[in-house]
N, C-alpha and C positions, 0 to 999 in steps of 0.2 A: 440138666442143671440140678444140683442137689437142693433139698429143701432149705438148707442153711443159706446157700447162695441166693435162692429165690427171695428169702426174707430180707437179706441184705440189700438186694436190688430194689425191693419195694421200699425199704427204709430210705435209701439214697434218693429214690424218685420222690418220695414225700417231702424229704428235706429240701430238695431242689425246688419243688413246687412252692413250698412255704417261703423260701428265700425270694423267689420270683414275685410272688404275690406281695410280700412285704416291701420289696423295692418299688413296686408299682404304687402301693398305697401311700408312700411318702412323697410321691411326685404330685403335689397339689398346686393347681394354677394360682390359688389365692395365698400360697405360702409367701411370707415377706421376702425371702431370699431365693426365690425360684429363678432359674435361668430359662424356664420354658414359657415365660410370658413377657417377651421383649416389648418395650414401650418406646423405642427410638431406632433410628436407622443403623446406628453402630451395633446395638444389641441384635437387631434383625440380621445383620451381616454375620455375626457370630453364630446365631441360631441356625441360619441357613447352612453354614459350614458344618456345624455339628451334625445336622440331619443328613447331609451329603455323606459324611464319613460313616455315620451310623448305618445307613442303608447299604453302603458299599461293603462294610464289614459284615453286616447281617447276611447279605447275599453270598459272600465268600464262605462264611461259616456253614451255611446250609449246603452249599455246593460241595465243600470238603467233607462234611459229615455224611452227605448222601453218597458221595463217591466211596467213602470208607465202608459204609454199610454194604454197598453193592459188591465191593471187592471181598469183604468178609463172607458174604453169602454165596457168591458165584464161584469164588476161587478157593474156598476152604478145602482142606484135604479130607476127602470122605473115607479114605481107607487108612485107618489108624495104624495098620501094619506096614505100610509102605512109606518110604522116605524119598520124596522127590524134590529136586532142586528147582526153584522158580526160574523162569526164563530171564537171562541176564540182559540188561539194557545198557551196560557200560560202553561208552564210546559211540552211542547213537546220537549223531549230530543233530538230527531233526528234533528229538526229544530235548536235548540240551538247549536248543534255540527256543523251543516252546516254553519250557519252564524257567527260562531266563527273561524272555520278552514279556510274558504275562504278568509276573510280579512288577516288572519295570513300568508297564502301562498302568497297573493299579496304583503304584506309588505316584506316578505322574498325575493321575486323575485326582489324587488327594493333595499332592504337594503344590501344584500350580495355583488352585484357589486359596490354599492356606497361606503360601508366601505372599500372594497378591493381597490377601486380606490383612496380613501383618503389616505390610508397608502402607496400605491405605489407612489403617486405623492408628498408626503410630504418631504421625504428625498432626499439626493443627493448622487450620486456615489462618491467614494473616489477619483477617477481619473479625475473628472470633473474640468473644468476651473472655478476658483473663481472670482466673481466680487462683490465688496462691494458697496451696494446701500444705499445712505444716503438721506432721504427726507428732504427738506427744504420748507419753505413758499416762493415761490411756484415753485420749480424746483427740479429735481433729479440730484444728484451727483454720479459719478461712479468712483470707484478706482479699478484698476487691480493689486492686490498684487504681482502676479507672474511676472509682467512686470514693476511695479512701475510707473503706468500711472494714471493720474487724468484727468477726463474729465466731461462733463455735457451734459444733454439733449439728446444726441445721443449715444446709446450703440452699439458697434460693436462686433459681435460674429461670429465665424466660422460656416459654414453650416455642418449639420450632426454630430455635437459634442455637448454633454451636457454642459451647462453653469449653474453653481450653484450661485444663487444670495444670498448673506448674507446681510440682510436688517435691517436697523434701521432708526430712525428718530432723527433729531437734535432739533426738537421743539414740534410739535403736532402729533396727529395720522394721518398717511397717508396710502394709499393703492396703490400698484403697480399692474397695469393690462395691459397686452398686449394680447387681446383676441385671436388673431390668433395663439399665441404660448403657452398660458397657462391661467389658471384662476387667480383669485385675491389673494393677500396675504397682510396682514397688515404690516406696518412699525411702530413699537412701540418704543417710547422713552425709552432708558435704556435696551432694549431687542433686541435680534437678531432672526429674522425669516428667513426661507429658502424658496426659490422658484427656481424650476428647469426649465430652458428654453432649447428648442432644436427645430431647424427648419429643415425641409426636403428640402427646396428650398431657393435660394438666393432672396434677395429683401429687401424692406423697409416696416416695420410693425409699425403701430401706437399704442401708449399706452396712458394711462391717469391715474391720481390719482382718485381712485374710492371711496374715503372717504372724506366727507366734512371737509375741513381743514382751512377754513378762507375765506376772502373776494374774493380772486382770485382763489378759488378752480377750477372753470371751465377753468381756463387758466393754469393749471398745467398739462402739457402734456409730452409725451416722444416719442422717435423714437428708433426702434431697426433695425440696418442695418445688414443683414446677408450676408456674403461674403464667398468665398471659402478660404481654409486654407492658400494658398500662399498670397492672397490679405490681409488676416487678419494679417499675419506675417509682411507684408510690412507696413501696417497701424500702427501696434504696434511699429515697428522700427522707423517710422517717428515721432510718438508721444513721443518717448523717447529722441529725439533730442531736444536740447535747442533752444529757440527763438533767432533770430538774433537781436543784439543790434544795433539800427540805429545810424550812425555817422552823425555829422552835415553836412547838404547838401544832405543826402540820402532821398529817398522817405519815407515818414512817420515820419521823424525826428520831425517835428513840432507837429504832433499828439502825439508822445511819450512824448514831453514836456508838452502838455496839460494833458496827463494822469498823469504825475508826479506832476504837480502843482495844480490840481483841487481836490485832495483828493481821487482819485480812488484807490490809493495804500493802503488805509485803509481796503479795502475789497477784492481786487483782487490780485492774485498771478501771477507773470511772472517769469519763470525760464530761465535765460540766461546761457551762458557758465559757467561751474563750476569754471573756473579760474578767472571769472570776479567778481568784488565786487558789481556788479549792480543787482544781483538777488533781486527781489521784493517779499517778503513773507508777506502776509496779517496777521494782528493780529489775535490771537486766539479768540478774542471777537466775531467776526462775519466774515465769509468768503463767498464772492460771488464765482461764478464759476472761476476756473483756466483759465486764458486767454492765456497761453503759445501757444496753437494751436487753438485759437478761430476760425479762418477763415477756419479751416478744417471741422467744423461742419456746416451742411446745415441749421440748425435752431438755434434760441437762444431765450432768454426771456421765459424760460420754454417751449420751443419748439412750441411757438405760432406764432413766426415771422420767416421768412416773410410770409405774407398771400398769398392767391391765386393770388391776383391782384397787388402784390407788388414785386419790385425787391429787391435783398438782400441789396443793398446800400441805397435805399429809406427807407426800413423798419428799417435798422440800424440807419439812421439819425433821423427818428421819435422816435425811442426808446431813443436815447441819448438826444433828445430835452426835453422830459418830460416822464420819466419812469412811475411815478404814474398815469399819464393820460392813457397811453397804458395799464397798468396793475394795477388796483386799489389796494392800499395797498402795493405796491412794496417797499421793503426796500432800493432799489436803488433810491436816492433822485434826485430831479430836481436841477441840479447844475447851472442853468441859463447860459448855454453855448451859446456863440454867434454862428451865422451861420458859420463863418470861423473856429471856434474851432471844431464844429461838423464835418465839412468837413475834417479838418486835422485828427481828431480822426478816422473817417471812413477810410481815406487813410492808416493810420498806422495799424488799426486792420485788414485790408485786407492783410497785409504782414505777419500776425501771423498764418502761415500755418504749 
């Protein structure tokens, strides 16, 4: 081998090693969107299938590469002046059978558990809790038909129980993905797709839209909070309660007036006491998130705020000041609110628990 080829071989080896180490370094168990830390039976099933295929592929890779190296070393032409034809195997029935049967067996070993897993994970049990998921640009809406609850960004489910998501889209193609609990499933306009979620442990799990859906696709995120059954029932009961209508002089009254007078009611719903004539129901033309219990959710703006270095109040103030700047393409417009109006709105929104 010439010195130039030796240097090239070393360079390729170093680049390959660097890429391998880099790929290993990004696989962190504590990564919010890792698929390598399953927290439920459905995610466990997918994880087991992944490792089965991975190890089968790894074994085949090394067998093929090993056989190739052996052939190159043992059967290389040592006499550069002679030209010899290799032994022909065309028409050898035994070899034809062997290299047809072996790939078929490999494919069967992969296909059988894969197809079985697809069918098992597609449907939902009849007694599972239903949650309707509606994709919007760029946030997820959740409706619990059994509890008559509407919320956004944060889905709350009980631990150890199956939740069946009945999903569709209000505009374009979306994809709901909470890797610690399940694989991906499309949200298709005019159709309903199903996704079953179940967690073995309590905690907060991160999700994301996994299909490019527009300018702020990367900012369309989700959270799933898994709590015990008693805590879930308490949460559901609290979500069913109407919001408190602030009276003049109450904390948040000025912010509520800003909400009424700045056009926010065109897109956002607030449910007050049923006996009150003050219920605010957004028009059917376009609905933003239901704000009845806005402050009970830990994140907003498609679950991207507050950030790691922001307090809830500061993030909310930044969002109200200029939504399209925080989230490009946002349908929530810049209303040119004054600093005082923003402060009043933040004060009122913090009462909507």
